[in-house]
Backbone bond lengths (Angstrom), bond angles and torsions (degrees), N, CA, C in turn:
res aa  C-N    CA-C-N  psi(-1)  N-CA   C-N-CA  omega(-1)  CA-C   N-CA-C  phi
1 M - - - 1.475 - - 1.429 104.81 -
2 A 1.351 117.66 144.19 1.461 124.85 178.17 1.490 112.51 -77.82
3 H 1.255 114.58 148.31 1.484 126.43 -178.61 1.460 107.30 -89.38
4 I 1.337 119.26 121.86 1.475 119.41 172.71 1.585 107.32 -117.01
5 R 1.440 108.07 135.35 1.481 113.73 -178.02 1.517 103.25 -112.20
6 V 1.339 116.03 129.12 1.439 123.76 178.07 1.656 106.59 -117.70
7 I 1.368 116.27 122.88 1.548 118.99 -175.58 1.422 101.35 -120.34
8 H 1.362 120.81 127.35 1.406 125.23 171.01 1.575 109.19 -110.85
9 D 1.271 119.59 129.19 1.368 127.92 -179.00 1.582 105.87 -110.58
10 P 1.374 118.99 93.73 1.476 113.70 175.77 1.372 119.21 -67.53
11 V 1.244 122.87 -21.81 1.512 130.43 176.29 1.426 109.18 -69.84
12 G 1.363 116.09 -58.25 1.483 124.77 -176.28 1.489 107.80 -76.17
13 E 1.287 123.93 -13.10 1.448 126.53 -169.16 1.597 113.78 47.78
14 T 1.379 109.78 65.95 1.421 117.79 -179.21 1.551 105.18 -141.46
15 L 1.402 112.44 143.86 1.422 124.65 164.39 1.418 113.54 -116.42
16 T 1.347 120.20 121.44 1.375 130.72 -178.40 1.509 111.55 -111.22
17 V 1.296 115.95 134.52 1.444 119.59 -178.50 1.646 109.00 -131.94
18 Y 1.212 120.32 121.36 1.468 121.94 178.64 1.588 106.54 -117.99
19 W 1.319 116.12 133.65 1.539 120.29 172.88 1.538 104.60 -108.78
20 E 1.260 125.64 -1.90 1.416 124.02 167.52 1.514 107.43 -134.65
21 E 1.246 125.53 169.12 1.362 131.42 -173.84 1.573 112.08 -66.63
22 P 1.310 120.51 131.16 1.538 118.80 179.97 1.456 109.79 -56.21
23 R 1.327 114.97 149.97 1.448 122.91 -178.14 1.522 110.31 -109.85
24 T 1.416 117.13 149.06 1.347 115.33 172.78 1.551 115.11 -75.60
25 D 1.335 115.63 -19.09 1.420 124.60 179.13 1.530 112.16 -103.81
26 Q 1.279 124.50 25.56 1.402 125.81 -172.75 1.469 110.47 -78.73
27 V 1.353 120.48 147.95 1.469 122.39 174.60 1.510 105.04 -117.56
28 C 1.391 107.30 163.72 1.436 116.69 179.40 1.593 113.62 -122.39
29 E 1.299 115.37 146.66 1.484 120.41 -176.40 1.483 107.83 -133.01
30 E 1.140 116.46 116.79 1.569 123.62 178.12 1.534 110.86 -73.92
31 T 1.326 119.87 118.18 1.479 119.18 177.19 1.411 116.56 -96.86
32 G 1.416 123.54 -6.01 1.301 128.80 -174.78 1.484 115.25 104.44
33 E 1.314 122.91 169.69 1.402 125.84 -179.64 1.463 115.12 50.94
34 G 1.403 117.74 27.10 1.386 124.45 171.81 1.550 113.61 76.94
35 V 1.298 114.85 28.85 1.526 121.66 -176.87 1.576 104.60 -123.20
36 I 1.206 110.18 126.54 1.576 120.76 -177.61 1.515 105.44 -120.97
37 L 1.436 116.52 123.43 1.341 124.87 175.57 1.503 109.14 -83.67
38 I 1.323 119.74 134.26 1.470 127.74 177.04 1.593 106.82 -101.67
39 K 1.304 112.36 123.79 1.520 119.85 -175.96 1.474 115.55 -122.83
40 D 1.279 118.79 146.70 1.504 123.55 166.37 1.522 106.97 -68.36
41 R 1.394 112.10 127.65 1.604 108.45 -177.11 1.425 114.88 -65.54
42 S 1.386 119.36 -37.61 1.488 122.98 -173.25 1.561 108.69 -73.13
43 T 1.304 119.66 -39.83 1.470 117.65 -171.78 1.594 113.47 -107.18
44 Q 1.385 115.87 -10.74 1.420 119.59 -178.66 1.597 114.75 69.37
45 N 1.257 113.60 4.19 1.557 122.61 172.15 1.368 109.80 -63.35
46 V 1.461 117.54 131.17 1.398 121.32 174.02 1.524 106.63 -77.66
47 I 1.441 113.38 130.19 1.425 121.64 -177.14 1.539 112.19 -115.99
48 G 1.308 114.72 -3.81 1.470 122.42 172.27 1.517 114.37 174.39
49 F 1.330 121.30 -174.56 1.395 127.85 179.22 1.562 111.08 -140.08
50 E 1.341 118.63 159.72 1.406 122.57 171.41 1.566 105.40 -130.14
51 K 1.379 110.38 133.83 1.558 119.07 177.79 1.538 101.83 -100.43
52 L 1.365 118.51 122.44 1.516 121.40 171.32 1.476 107.25 -84.67
53 Y 1.342 111.59 155.80 1.491 118.22 164.97 1.662 106.43 70.22
54 Y 1.276 110.70 33.57 1.535 117.31 -177.84 1.480 112.92 -84.32
55 R 1.185 119.78 122.85 1.617 121.73 170.55 1.497 104.42 -129.14
56 P 1.271 120.64 124.61 1.424 124.56 178.35 1.598 110.26 -78.55
57 V 1.304 113.08 146.98 1.498 119.81 175.04 1.496 108.88 -57.43
58 E 1.340 115.65 130.70 1.507 118.81 -170.67 1.566 111.49 -56.12
59 R 1.327 119.41 -29.35 1.384 116.25 -177.52 1.508 113.77 -96.46
60 A 1.339 120.17 2.54 1.409 122.27 -177.15 1.611 108.54 -79.14
61 R 1.285 122.01 132.14 1.362 123.47 -172.52 1.549 105.62 -138.89
62 A 1.272 122.59 -6.73 1.470 124.45 -173.45 1.569 108.68 -130.47
63 I 1.295 111.02 151.57 1.514 116.92 176.51 1.561 107.16 -121.37
64 T 1.314 117.40 122.80 1.485 121.88 172.62 1.464 108.91 -92.05
65 L 1.345 117.96 130.37 1.520 125.03 178.22 1.489 110.94 -121.72
66 E 1.285 117.03 127.13 1.426 121.37 177.88 1.626 107.30 -118.23
67 T 1.284 116.97 123.08 1.464 119.89 170.90 1.543 112.92 -118.44
68 A 1.346 108.48 152.58 1.503 114.07 -178.45 1.577 104.35 -138.03
69 E 1.451 116.30 141.58 1.379 118.70 179.29 1.437 107.31 -85.41
70 V 1.339 116.19 138.92 1.490 124.73 177.42 1.462 106.17 -101.10
71 A 1.366 115.72 129.17 1.517 116.89 -177.88 1.562 107.03 -85.44
């Protein structure tokens, strides 16, 4: 099973999600609407994303995650 890393920064109001390990040579591409794609510089594969201006709902305390295998 893949490892997914979720990082919430309440001060910076960001939510960052990686489904691959962060790279020292990663690049970011803003897509609009406060979403930034995080890519591997050499392959240009998307390895995560960052949501700007993220504020969780006050009563939300759990994350539900569903995964599916692609053949």
